NUVO-943229 format. One record per residue (C-alpha): residue number from 1; x, y, z. Coordinates in steps of 0.25 Angstrom, whole numbers, plus 5000, padded with zeros to 4 digits. Example, Ala and Ser with C-alpha at 12.3 -4.5 7.8 and 13.67 -1.06 7.14 Angstrom:
REM residues 2
@n = 1; x = 5049; y = 4982; z = 5031
@n = 2; x = 5055; y = 4996; z = 5029
***
This chain:
REM residues 430
@n = 1; x = 4995; y = 4683; z = 4975
@n = 2; x = 4999; y = 4698; z = 4977
@n = 3; x = 4989; y = 4709; z = 4975
@n = 4; x = 4992; y = 4723; z = 4976
@n = 5; x = 4981; y = 4733; z = 4979
@n = 6; x = 4986; y = 4747; z = 4975
@n = 7; x = 4983; y = 4761; z = 4978
@n = 8; x = 4971; y = 4758; z = 4986
@n = 9; x = 4964; y = 4765; z = 4998
@n = 10; x = 4963; y = 4756; z = 5011
@n = 11; x = 4951; y = 4759; z = 5020
@n = 12; x = 4949; y = 4751; z = 5033
@n = 13; x = 4941; y = 4759; z = 5043
@n = 14; x = 4943; y = 4749; z = 5054
@n = 15; x = 4958; y = 4748; z = 5053
@n = 16; x = 4958; y = 4764; z = 5050
@n = 17; x = 4965; y = 4761; z = 5037
@n = 18; x = 4963; y = 4772; z = 5026
@n = 19; x = 4975; y = 4772; z = 5017
@n = 20; x = 4975; y = 4776; z = 5002
@n = 21; x = 4984; y = 4772; z = 4991
@n = 22; x = 4988; y = 4759; z = 4997
@n = 23; x = 4994; y = 4746; z = 4991
@n = 24; x = 4990; y = 4733; z = 4997
@n = 25; x = 4998; y = 4720; z = 4994
@n = 26; x = 4990; y = 4707; z = 4995
@n = 27; x = 4997; y = 4693; z = 4994
@n = 28; x = 4987; y = 4681; z = 4993
@n = 29; x = 4976; y = 4690; z = 4998
@n = 30; x = 4983; y = 4695; z = 5011
@n = 31; x = 4987; y = 4709; z = 5014
@n = 32; x = 5002; y = 4709; z = 5012
@n = 33; x = 5005; y = 4724; z = 5012
@n = 34; x = 4997; y = 4737; z = 5013
@n = 35; x = 5005; y = 4748; z = 5006
@n = 36; x = 5020; y = 4750; z = 5005
@n = 37; x = 5021; y = 4739; z = 4994
@n = 38; x = 5035; y = 4737; z = 4988
@n = 39; x = 5039; y = 4734; z = 4974
@n = 40; x = 5040; y = 4719; z = 4977
@n = 41; x = 5025; y = 4719; z = 4982
@n = 42; x = 5020; y = 4722; z = 4968
@n = 43; x = 5028; y = 4710; z = 4961
@n = 44; x = 5018; y = 4700; z = 4956
@n = 45; x = 5006; y = 4707; z = 4962
@n = 46; x = 4993; y = 4710; z = 4956
@n = 47; x = 4990; y = 4725; z = 4958
@n = 48; x = 4977; y = 4732; z = 4959
@n = 49; x = 4976; y = 4747; z = 4958
@n = 50; x = 4965; y = 4752; z = 4968
@n = 51; x = 4967; y = 4766; z = 4966
@n = 52; x = 4955; y = 4774; z = 4971
@n = 53; x = 4949; y = 4761; z = 4978
@n = 54; x = 4948; y = 4757; z = 4993
@n = 55; x = 4951; y = 4744; z = 5000
@n = 56; x = 4942; y = 4741; z = 5012
@n = 57; x = 4941; y = 4729; z = 5021
@n = 58; x = 4932; y = 4719; z = 5013
@n = 59; x = 4917; y = 4724; z = 5013
@n = 60; x = 4908; y = 4714; z = 5020
@n = 61; x = 4893; y = 4713; z = 5017
@n = 62; x = 4886; y = 4707; z = 5030
@n = 63; x = 4872; y = 4705; z = 5023
@n = 64; x = 4872; y = 4696; z = 5010
@n = 65; x = 4862; y = 4686; z = 5005
@n = 66; x = 4870; y = 4675; z = 4998
@n = 67; x = 4857; y = 4666; z = 4995
@n = 68; x = 4866; y = 4653; z = 4996
@n = 69; x = 4861; y = 4643; z = 5000
@n = 70; x = 4847; y = 4643; z = 4994
@n = 71; x = 4846; y = 4654; z = 4983
@n = 72; x = 4859; y = 4653; z = 4975
@n = 73; x = 4851; y = 4658; z = 4963
@n = 74; x = 4852; y = 4672; z = 4970
@n = 75; x = 4866; y = 4671; z = 4976
@n = 76; x = 4876; y = 4661; z = 4980
@n = 77; x = 4887; y = 4663; z = 4990
@n = 78; x = 4897; y = 4665; z = 4979
@n = 79; x = 4889; y = 4674; z = 4971
@n = 80; x = 4886; y = 4682; z = 4983
@n = 81; x = 4901; y = 4683; z = 4987
@n = 82; x = 4904; y = 4687; z = 4972
@n = 83; x = 4894; y = 4698; z = 4974
@n = 84; x = 4900; y = 4702; z = 4987
@n = 85; x = 4914; y = 4703; z = 4981
@n = 86; x = 4909; y = 4711; z = 4969
@n = 87; x = 4903; y = 4721; z = 4979
@n = 88; x = 4915; y = 4722; z = 4987
@n = 89; x = 4913; y = 4713; z = 4999
@n = 90; x = 4923; y = 4703; z = 5004
@n = 91; x = 4913; y = 4697; z = 5015
@n = 92; x = 4898; y = 4695; z = 5016
@n = 93; x = 4889; y = 4690; z = 5027
@n = 94; x = 4878; y = 4681; z = 5021
@n = 95; x = 4864; y = 4681; z = 5026
@n = 96; x = 4856; y = 4668; z = 5031
@n = 97; x = 4843; y = 4669; z = 5022
@n = 98; x = 4848; y = 4658; z = 5013
@n = 99; x = 4841; y = 4644; z = 5010
@n = 100; x = 4844; y = 4638; z = 5020
@n = 101; x = 4847; y = 4649; z = 5029
@n = 102; x = 4861; y = 4651; z = 5036
@n = 103; x = 4856; y = 4644; z = 5048
@n = 104; x = 4866; y = 4632; z = 5049
@n = 105; x = 4881; y = 4630; z = 5050
@n = 106; x = 4880; y = 4622; z = 5036
@n = 107; x = 4874; y = 4634; z = 5029
@n = 108; x = 4885; y = 4644; z = 5035
@n = 109; x = 4896; y = 4634; z = 5031
@n = 110; x = 4890; y = 4632; z = 5017
@n = 111; x = 4891; y = 4647; z = 5015
@n = 112; x = 4904; y = 4649; z = 5020
@n = 113; x = 4910; y = 4638; z = 5012
@n = 114; x = 4904; y = 4643; z = 4999
@n = 115; x = 4910; y = 4657; z = 5001
@n = 116; x = 4923; y = 4652; z = 5007
@n = 117; x = 4932; y = 4654; z = 4994
@n = 118; x = 4926; y = 4667; z = 4990
@n = 119; x = 4932; y = 4681; z = 4992
@n = 120; x = 4920; y = 4685; z = 5000
@n = 121; x = 4919; y = 4680; z = 5014
@n = 122; x = 4904; y = 4675; z = 5017
@n = 123; x = 4899; y = 4676; z = 5032
@n = 124; x = 4886; y = 4669; z = 5034
@n = 125; x = 4875; y = 4676; z = 5043
@n = 126; x = 4867; y = 4664; z = 5049
@n = 127; x = 4852; y = 4664; z = 5052
@n = 128; x = 4848; y = 4668; z = 5066
@n = 129; x = 4837; y = 4658; z = 5066
@n = 130; x = 4835; y = 4644; z = 5059
@n = 131; x = 4831; y = 4646; z = 5045
@n = 132; x = 4829; y = 4661; z = 5048
@n = 133; x = 4815; y = 4658; z = 5053
@n = 134; x = 4817; y = 4665; z = 5066
@n = 135; x = 4813; y = 4653; z = 5075
@n = 136; x = 4825; y = 4646; z = 5080
@n = 137; x = 4839; y = 4652; z = 5082
@n = 138; x = 4850; y = 4646; z = 5072
@n = 139; x = 4862; y = 4639; z = 5077
@n = 140; x = 4870; y = 4652; z = 5079
@n = 141; x = 4882; y = 4646; z = 5085
@n = 142; x = 4884; y = 4636; z = 5074
@n = 143; x = 4882; y = 4646; z = 5064
@n = 144; x = 4891; y = 4656; z = 5070
@n = 145; x = 4902; y = 4645; z = 5071
@n = 146; x = 4901; y = 4642; z = 5057
@n = 147; x = 4902; y = 4656; z = 5052
@n = 148; x = 4889; y = 4664; z = 5054
@n = 149; x = 4892; y = 4679; z = 5057
@n = 150; x = 4878; y = 4683; z = 5061
@n = 151; x = 4864; y = 4678; z = 5062
@n = 152; x = 4852; y = 4683; z = 5055
@n = 153; x = 4838; y = 4679; z = 5050
@n = 154; x = 4841; y = 4688; z = 5038
@n = 155; x = 4829; y = 4692; z = 5030
@n = 156; x = 4820; y = 4692; z = 5042
@n = 157; x = 4822; y = 4697; z = 5057
@n = 158; x = 4824; y = 4686; z = 5067
@n = 159; x = 4809; y = 4683; z = 5070
@n = 160; x = 4808; y = 4685; z = 5085
@n = 161; x = 4815; y = 4693; z = 5096
@n = 162; x = 4817; y = 4680; z = 5104
@n = 163; x = 4824; y = 4673; z = 5092
@n = 164; x = 4832; y = 4686; z = 5090
@n = 165; x = 4836; y = 4687; z = 5104
@n = 166; x = 4841; y = 4673; z = 5104
@n = 167; x = 4849; y = 4675; z = 5091
@n = 168; x = 4855; y = 4688; z = 5097
@n = 169; x = 4859; y = 4680; z = 5109
@n = 170; x = 4866; y = 4669; z = 5102
@n = 171; x = 4873; y = 4677; z = 5091
@n = 172; x = 4878; y = 4686; z = 5102
@n = 173; x = 4887; y = 4674; z = 5107
@n = 174; x = 4894; y = 4674; z = 5094
@n = 175; x = 4895; y = 4690; z = 5092
@n = 176; x = 4887; y = 4689; z = 5079
@n = 177; x = 4875; y = 4698; z = 5075
@n = 178; x = 4861; y = 4694; z = 5072
@n = 179; x = 4858; y = 4701; z = 5059
@n = 180; x = 4843; y = 4705; z = 5058
@n = 181; x = 4835; y = 4708; z = 5046
@n = 182; x = 4826; y = 4718; z = 5054
@n = 183; x = 4811; y = 4717; z = 5049
@n = 184; x = 4798; y = 4714; z = 5057
@n = 185; x = 4792; y = 4703; z = 5047
@n = 186; x = 4778; y = 4707; z = 5052
@n = 187; x = 4780; y = 4720; z = 5046
@n = 188; x = 4788; y = 4715; z = 5033
@n = 189; x = 4784; y = 4709; z = 5021
@n = 190; x = 4783; y = 4722; z = 5012
@n = 191; x = 4791; y = 4726; z = 5000
@n = 192; x = 4796; y = 4739; z = 5003
@n = 193; x = 4798; y = 4750; z = 5014
@n = 194; x = 4785; y = 4755; z = 5020
@n = 195; x = 4782; y = 4769; z = 5016
@n = 196; x = 4777; y = 4779; z = 5005
@n = 197; x = 4784; y = 4771; z = 4994
@n = 198; x = 4778; y = 4757; z = 4998
@n = 199; x = 4764; y = 4764; z = 4998
@n = 200; x = 4767; y = 4771; z = 4985
@n = 201; x = 4772; y = 4758; z = 4978
@n = 202; x = 4762; y = 4749; z = 4984
@n = 203; x = 4772; y = 4739; z = 4990
@n = 204; x = 4770; y = 4732; z = 5004
@n = 205; x = 4779; y = 4739; z = 5014
@n = 206; x = 4789; y = 4736; z = 5025
@n = 207; x = 4789; y = 4746; z = 5036
@n = 208; x = 4802; y = 4751; z = 5042
@n = 209; x = 4797; y = 4747; z = 5056
@n = 210; x = 4798; y = 4732; z = 5052
@n = 211; x = 4814; y = 4734; z = 5052
@n = 212; x = 4814; y = 4744; z = 5064
@n = 213; x = 4806; y = 4734; z = 5073
@n = 214; x = 4816; y = 4723; z = 5071
@n = 215; x = 4828; y = 4732; z = 5072
@n = 216; x = 4822; y = 4737; z = 5086
@n = 217; x = 4820; y = 4722; z = 5091
@n = 218; x = 4834; y = 4718; z = 5086
@n = 219; x = 4841; y = 4729; z = 5093
@n = 220; x = 4833; y = 4727; z = 5106
@n = 221; x = 4836; y = 4712; z = 5106
@n = 222; x = 4851; y = 4715; z = 5103
@n = 223; x = 4851; y = 4724; z = 5115
@n = 224; x = 4844; y = 4714; z = 5124
@n = 225; x = 4853; y = 4702; z = 5120
@n = 226; x = 4866; y = 4709; z = 5117
@n = 227; x = 4866; y = 4702; z = 5104
@n = 228; x = 4871; y = 4708; z = 5090
@n = 229; x = 4861; y = 4713; z = 5080
@n = 230; x = 4863; y = 4717; z = 5066
@n = 231; x = 4853; y = 4725; z = 5058
@n = 232; x = 4853; y = 4720; z = 5044
@n = 233; x = 4850; y = 4730; z = 5032
@n = 234; x = 4844; y = 4741; z = 5041
@n = 235; x = 4835; y = 4750; z = 5033
@n = 236; x = 4826; y = 4759; z = 5042
@n = 237; x = 4829; y = 4772; z = 5049
@n = 238; x = 4823; y = 4767; z = 5062
@n = 239; x = 4832; y = 4755; z = 5062
@n = 240; x = 4844; y = 4763; z = 5060
@n = 241; x = 4841; y = 4772; z = 5072
@n = 242; x = 4838; y = 4760; z = 5081
@n = 243; x = 4852; y = 4753; z = 5077
@n = 244; x = 4858; y = 4767; z = 5080
@n = 245; x = 4852; y = 4768; z = 5094
@n = 246; x = 4855; y = 4753; z = 5097
@n = 247; x = 4870; y = 4755; z = 5094
@n = 248; x = 4871; y = 4767; z = 5103
@n = 249; x = 4865; y = 4758; z = 5114
@n = 250; x = 4876; y = 4748; z = 5111
@n = 251; x = 4867; y = 4737; z = 5105
@n = 252; x = 4874; y = 4727; z = 5096
@n = 253; x = 4867; y = 4731; z = 5083
@n = 254; x = 4873; y = 4734; z = 5070
@n = 255; x = 4866; y = 4737; z = 5056
@n = 256; x = 4868; y = 4736; z = 5041
@n = 257; x = 4862; y = 4743; z = 5030
@n = 258; x = 4861; y = 4739; z = 5015
@n = 259; x = 4865; y = 4749; z = 5003
@n = 260; x = 4851; y = 4748; z = 4998
@n = 261; x = 4846; y = 4753; z = 5011
@n = 262; x = 4855; y = 4766; z = 5011
@n = 263; x = 4854; y = 4768; z = 4996
@n = 264; x = 4839; y = 4766; z = 4992
@n = 265; x = 4825; y = 4770; z = 4998
@n = 266; x = 4812; y = 4764; z = 4996
@n = 267; x = 4810; y = 4774; z = 4984
@n = 268; x = 4818; y = 4763; z = 4976
@n = 269; x = 4806; y = 4754; z = 4977
@n = 270; x = 4798; y = 4763; z = 4968
@n = 271; x = 4804; y = 4756; z = 4956
@n = 272; x = 4798; y = 4743; z = 4961
@n = 273; x = 4812; y = 4737; z = 4959
@n = 274; x = 4812; y = 4724; z = 4967
@n = 275; x = 4827; y = 4727; z = 4969
@n = 276; x = 4822; y = 4738; z = 4979
@n = 277; x = 4815; y = 4727; z = 4987
@n = 278; x = 4823; y = 4723; z = 4999
@n = 279; x = 4821; y = 4720; z = 5014
@n = 280; x = 4822; y = 4729; z = 5022
@n = 281; x = 4816; y = 4738; z = 5011
@n = 282; x = 4822; y = 4751; z = 5006
@n = 283; x = 4818; y = 4762; z = 5016
@n = 284; x = 4815; y = 4777; z = 5015
@n = 285; x = 4825; y = 4788; z = 5014
@n = 286; x = 4824; y = 4791; z = 5029
@n = 287; x = 4829; y = 4776; z = 5032
@n = 288; x = 4840; y = 4778; z = 5022
@n = 289; x = 4845; y = 4791; z = 5028
@n = 290; x = 4845; y = 4784; z = 5042
@n = 291; x = 4853; y = 4772; z = 5036
@n = 292; x = 4863; y = 4782; z = 5031
@n = 293; x = 4864; y = 4789; z = 5044
@n = 294; x = 4866; y = 4775; z = 5051
@n = 295; x = 4877; y = 4772; z = 5041
@n = 296; x = 4884; y = 4785; z = 5044
@n = 297; x = 4883; y = 4784; z = 5060
@n = 298; x = 4886; y = 4769; z = 5061
@n = 299; x = 4873; y = 4764; z = 5065
@n = 300; x = 4873; y = 4755; z = 5052
@n = 301; x = 4886; y = 4747; z = 5053
@n = 302; x = 4886; y = 4740; z = 5039
@n = 303; x = 4882; y = 4740; z = 5025
@n = 304; x = 4877; y = 4727; z = 5019
@n = 305; x = 4870; y = 4723; z = 5006
@n = 306; x = 4859; y = 4713; z = 5010
@n = 307; x = 4863; y = 4707; z = 4997
@n = 308; x = 4850; y = 4699; z = 4993
@n = 309; x = 4851; y = 4692; z = 4980
@n = 310; x = 4838; y = 4688; z = 4973
@n = 311; x = 4834; y = 4682; z = 4960
@n = 312; x = 4829; y = 4690; z = 4948
@n = 313; x = 4815; y = 4683; z = 4950
@n = 314; x = 4814; y = 4687; z = 4964
@n = 315; x = 4816; y = 4702; z = 4961
@n = 316; x = 4809; y = 4703; z = 4948
@n = 317; x = 4795; y = 4702; z = 4953
@n = 318; x = 4785; y = 4711; z = 4960
@n = 319; x = 4791; y = 4720; z = 4971
@n = 320; x = 4782; y = 4713; z = 4982
@n = 321; x = 4787; y = 4699; z = 4978
@n = 322; x = 4802; y = 4703; z = 4975
@n = 323; x = 4812; y = 4698; z = 4986
@n = 324; x = 4819; y = 4708; z = 4995
@n = 325; x = 4833; y = 4711; z = 4993
@n = 326; x = 4844; y = 4716; z = 4983
@n = 327; x = 4859; y = 4712; z = 4981
@n = 328; x = 4869; y = 4722; z = 4986
@n = 329; x = 4883; y = 4716; z = 4987
@n = 330; x = 4888; y = 4723; z = 4974
@n = 331; x = 4881; y = 4736; z = 4976
@n = 332; x = 4884; y = 4738; z = 4991
@n = 333; x = 4897; y = 4745; z = 4991
@n = 334; x = 4894; y = 4754; z = 4979
@n = 335; x = 4881; y = 4758; z = 4986
@n = 336; x = 4888; y = 4761; z = 4999
@n = 337; x = 4899; y = 4769; z = 4993
@n = 338; x = 4889; y = 4777; z = 4984
@n = 339; x = 4879; y = 4780; z = 4995
@n = 340; x = 4887; y = 4781; z = 5007
@n = 341; x = 4901; y = 4785; z = 5003
@n = 342; x = 4899; y = 4794; z = 4992
@n = 343; x = 4887; y = 4801; z = 4999
@n = 344; x = 4897; y = 4803; z = 5011
@n = 345; x = 4888; y = 4795; z = 5021
@n = 346; x = 4899; y = 4785; z = 5024
@n = 347; x = 4915; y = 4785; z = 5022
@n = 348; x = 4922; y = 4774; z = 5016
@n = 349; x = 4927; y = 4770; z = 5030
@n = 350; x = 4912; y = 4769; z = 5035
@n = 351; x = 4908; y = 4761; z = 5022
@n = 352; x = 4919; y = 4751; z = 5025
@n = 353; x = 4915; y = 4750; z = 5039
@n = 354; x = 4901; y = 4746; z = 5035
@n = 355; x = 4905; y = 4737; z = 5023
@n = 356; x = 4917; y = 4730; z = 5029
@n = 357; x = 4920; y = 4732; z = 5043
@n = 358; x = 4906; y = 4733; z = 5051
@n = 359; x = 4899; y = 4721; z = 5044
@n = 360; x = 4911; y = 4712; z = 5048
@n = 361; x = 4911; y = 4717; z = 5062
@n = 362; x = 4896; y = 4715; z = 5064
@n = 363; x = 4898; y = 4700; z = 5059
@n = 364; x = 4912; y = 4698; z = 5067
@n = 365; x = 4920; y = 4696; z = 5054
@n = 366; x = 4934; y = 4701; z = 5054
@n = 367; x = 4936; y = 4714; z = 5047
@n = 368; x = 4947; y = 4714; z = 5036
@n = 369; x = 4960; y = 4721; z = 5039
@n = 370; x = 4970; y = 4729; z = 5031
@n = 371; x = 4982; y = 4722; z = 5037
@n = 372; x = 4994; y = 4715; z = 5031
@n = 373; x = 4992; y = 4700; z = 5032
@n = 374; x = 4977; y = 4701; z = 5032
@n = 375; x = 4969; y = 4694; z = 5021
@n = 376; x = 4964; y = 4705; z = 5011
@n = 377; x = 4949; y = 4708; z = 5013
@n = 378; x = 4947; y = 4720; z = 5005
@n = 379; x = 4936; y = 4728; z = 4997
@n = 380; x = 4941; y = 4737; z = 4986
@n = 381; x = 4931; y = 4748; z = 4983
@n = 382; x = 4931; y = 4761; z = 4975
@n = 383; x = 4922; y = 4771; z = 4981
@n = 384; x = 4921; y = 4780; z = 4969
@n = 385; x = 4919; y = 4770; z = 4958
@n = 386; x = 4906; y = 4773; z = 4950
@n = 387; x = 4899; y = 4761; z = 4945
@n = 388; x = 4885; y = 4756; z = 4941
@n = 389; x = 4878; y = 4744; z = 4948
@n = 390; x = 4876; y = 4733; z = 4938
@n = 391; x = 4869; y = 4721; z = 4943
@n = 392; x = 4873; y = 4712; z = 4931
@n = 393; x = 4888; y = 4713; z = 4936
@n = 394; x = 4885; y = 4708; z = 4950
@n = 395; x = 4891; y = 4696; z = 4956
@n = 396; x = 4878; y = 4692; z = 4963
@n = 397; x = 4868; y = 4682; z = 4957
@n = 398; x = 4857; y = 4692; z = 4959
@n = 399; x = 4854; y = 4706; z = 4954
@n = 400; x = 4843; y = 4712; z = 4963
@n = 401; x = 4849; y = 4726; z = 4965
@n = 402; x = 4842; y = 4739; z = 4964
@n = 403; x = 4856; y = 4746; z = 4962
@n = 404; x = 4858; y = 4741; z = 4947
@n = 405; x = 4863; y = 4752; z = 4938
@n = 406; x = 4866; y = 4761; z = 4951
@n = 407; x = 4878; y = 4770; z = 4950
@n = 408; x = 4887; y = 4769; z = 4962
@n = 409; x = 4900; y = 4775; z = 4967
@n = 410; x = 4909; y = 4766; z = 4974
@n = 411; x = 4912; y = 4751; z = 4972
@n = 412; x = 4919; y = 4739; z = 4978
@n = 413; x = 4929; y = 4735; z = 4967
@n = 414; x = 4936; y = 4723; z = 4973
@n = 415; x = 4937; y = 4714; z = 4985
@n = 416; x = 4948; y = 4705; z = 4991
@n = 417; x = 4947; y = 4694; z = 5001
@n = 418; x = 4950; y = 4679; z = 5003
@n = 419; x = 4962; y = 4680; z = 4993
@n = 420; x = 4953; y = 4685; z = 4982
@n = 421; x = 4950; y = 4698; z = 4975
@n = 422; x = 4938; y = 4702; z = 4968
@n = 423; x = 4941; y = 4714; z = 4959
@n = 424; x = 4936; y = 4719; z = 4946
@n = 425; x = 4926; y = 4708; z = 4945
@n = 426; x = 4936; y = 4697; z = 4947
@n = 427; x = 4939; y = 4688; z = 4959
@n = 428; x = 4953; y = 4684; z = 4960
@n = 429; x = 4961; y = 4676; z = 4970
@n = 430; x = 4973; y = 4684; z = 4976
***
């Protein structure tokens, strides 16, 4: 099948590609020609006019909860992949807090097999300890050999420094990161960030130091072992500062941030909307400002959604009892372009680095290339499209988002990967 993508703007910062008004010919999902198309190339080809739109290497979200196996009522592997495609992603890394946890080769294989025929590539992150209990190291070599791209006790920090040390030493042999949810559980258990708002609202607090303590511990252990640590959904000013200083010293540490942590503050909780309840919690304006600084100076390597689907029953309850987390795959690109590009915080090249290139590099996944003969792995986006978030049109099985009805500028409009194209709401084989 022949596809021609016309009048597009190619952007690939790693390859130093920045070319406008380009035509691309795809034959059976493979890049056949980039520009200089001849009349015969258009014969029997399906044409897509992408004037005003950009093509980037396929975006990759490195922090997604698919819920399968165990909670298929919230999300399945397929519905999560559909949500990712609709949000502009051609690849995701799924986290191990499933039931059972991703702590065996069988579960890794199950996930990869279920996703094998989809447009979106799924890469499992395995549990660092058996059952994510923090007591016994998981069979890391076996998990890695079967396709795990990282290790995490996601949802909780690895329980002790001794276990963390062992996890870093083992994962170092494979060049894979230990991905940490940084929170001292003895200081956790609240419903929102500790501060004036928690006092005013009468909600039990989670102090920012709960995150800072574990970030500090993890950086020190990475320095000591030479292992690779990745800080998930970083949210505090102090944590960003510690990662910045550790990088200057050459410590193998990377970090990601979610759109909700650079978009919202704990003022959003004043409505008692349980969709503003998440872990780590929404922080203060001072924290958000430091996160934005960290995005600009490269301290924060990647943007990830922490896509966390929950049922309506789990969210429509008292704030204290509601589960933490929101869905994010289908608002991530729009929020990023609205908040970071249009506010002149990041360029499009920097956004592509944080949404497509750096996440794959952190997980040792090849970055798609714009070369003839390469399999097409593209995200098509319009940085100026104005649209309104409508959770009723999401592909996810869940709707727990605080961004419903929010006006955004910038949208992913299509993706191409694995001989498939998702465009204008339809999935077609190419």
